[in-house]
DOTI-997146 format. One line per field, with one value per residue (C-alpha): residue number from 0; x, y, z; residue in one letter. Coordinates in pm, whole numbers, plus 50000, padded with zeros to 5 digits. Layout:
residues N
i = c(NUM_...)
east = c(X_...)
north = c(Y_...)
up = c(Z_...)
aa = c(A_...)
END
This chain:
residues 115
i = c(0_1_2_3_4_5_6_7_8_9_10_11_12_13_14_15_16_17_18_19_20_21_22_23_24_25_26_27_28_29_30_31_32_33_34_35_36_37_38_39_40_41_42_43_44_45_46_47_48_49_50_51_52_53_54_55_56_57_58_59_60_61_62_63_64_65_66_67_68_69_70_71_72_73_74_75_76_77_78_79_80_81_82_83_84_85_86_87_88_89_90_91_92_93_94_95_96_97_98_99_100_101_102_103_104_105_106_107_108_109_110_111_112_113_114)
east = c(91906_91924_92120_91837_91461_91362_91020_91070_91385_91332_91628_91596_91219_90929_90555_90536_90206_90183_89834_89647_89957_90112_90484_90565_90898_91120_91493_91743_92039_91853_91472_91311_91003_91102_91429_91489_91799_91919_91659_91338_91035_90656_90617_90264_90188_89826_89671_90000_90100_90456_90543_90806_91087_91454_91704_92011_91855_91601_91317_91335_91076_91149_91489_91603_91947_91804_91773_91415_91169_90830_90712_90668_91044_91038_91067_90754_90558_90430_90087_89801_89683_89958_89742_89773_89399_89467_89733_89621_89621_89664_90041_90187_90482_90406_90694_90824_90997_90704_90404_90486_90271_90420_90296_90130_90266_89913_89744_89426_89569_89725_90069_90082_90191_90462_90334)
north = c(13853_14082_13996_14065_14048_13974_14130_14357_14445_14622_14784_15006_15048_15082_15012_14839_14679_14450_14318_14137_14060_13776_13731_13488_13367_13621_13555_13669_13533_13587_13591_13541_13744_13930_14017_14223_14372_14642_14640_14684_14675_14627_14445_14315_14087_13982_13781_13731_13430_13362_13095_12983_13185_13099_13180_13031_13092_12878_12937_13028_13307_13499_13588_13805_13885_13820_14186_14239_14237_14144_13785_13769_13713_13406_13055_12929_12612_12349_12423_12223_11972_12107_12399_12775_12800_12693_12954_13213_13556_13378_13432_13140_13027_12743_12604_12270_12201_12259_12467_12702_12930_13251_13457_13770_14004_14137_14107_14009_13668_13396_13269_12916_12656_12402_12073)
up = c(00602_00902_01213_01460_01421_01064_01136_01439_01633_01966_02135_02443_02393_02635_02602_02263_02155_01851_01767_01491_01287_01092_01037_00756_00612_00788_00797_01061_01250_01581_01595_01256_01358_01678_01850_02162_02321_02557_02833_02636_02868_02861_02530_02464_02170_02110_01826_01641_01433_01321_01064_00819_00970_00942_01217_01381_01724_01909_01947_01580_01567_01892_02045_02337_02474_02822_02926_02804_03092_02942_02984_02605_02580_02807_02664_02485_02554_02314_02167_02319_02056_01827_01710_01748_01822_02180_02267_02524_02362_02027_02024_01833_01625_01389_01187_01063_01394_01628_01731_02022_02240_02381_02672_02532_02800_02850_03192_03003_02907_03116_03022_02881_03133_03062_02933)
aa = c(V_T_S_Y_G_G_G_I_Y_L_T_N_T_D_N_V_L_V_T_N_S_E_F_T_S_N_D_A_T_Y_G_A_S_F_A_C_A_N_N_S_T_N_T_E_V_I_D_V_T_M_S_G_G_I_A_Q_S_Y_P_V_E_V_W_S_D_G_S_C_S_S_V_F_W_K_A_P_T_S_C_P_N_N_T_C_D_N_C_S_G_Q_V_C_A_D_N_V_L_S_C_Q_C_F_C_S_G_S_P_D_Y_S_C_P_S_S_S)
END
């Protein structure tokens, strides 16, 4: 078990792109799949599915200390029709608690709206 980001931990980074990836059964205190701290900027995540993660934080799969500037780090919304297929940019966390869509951070995809 890591403290931050069981899959990826970004700290003081710029211009990170994660595409076509799956994060499964990661375990961390904060952010089972992704964690961000110390003013990381311009994170884009496209076509990424996260599932089965374990963390003390919520949302379970993605955590930020609040200093990271990309919209990817903002709070997710519930998946339309409870399926990842309907998330813009295909950025989704699907676990036993809920299905959540995240904003990709890419200008090519609209951010999910609150339902």
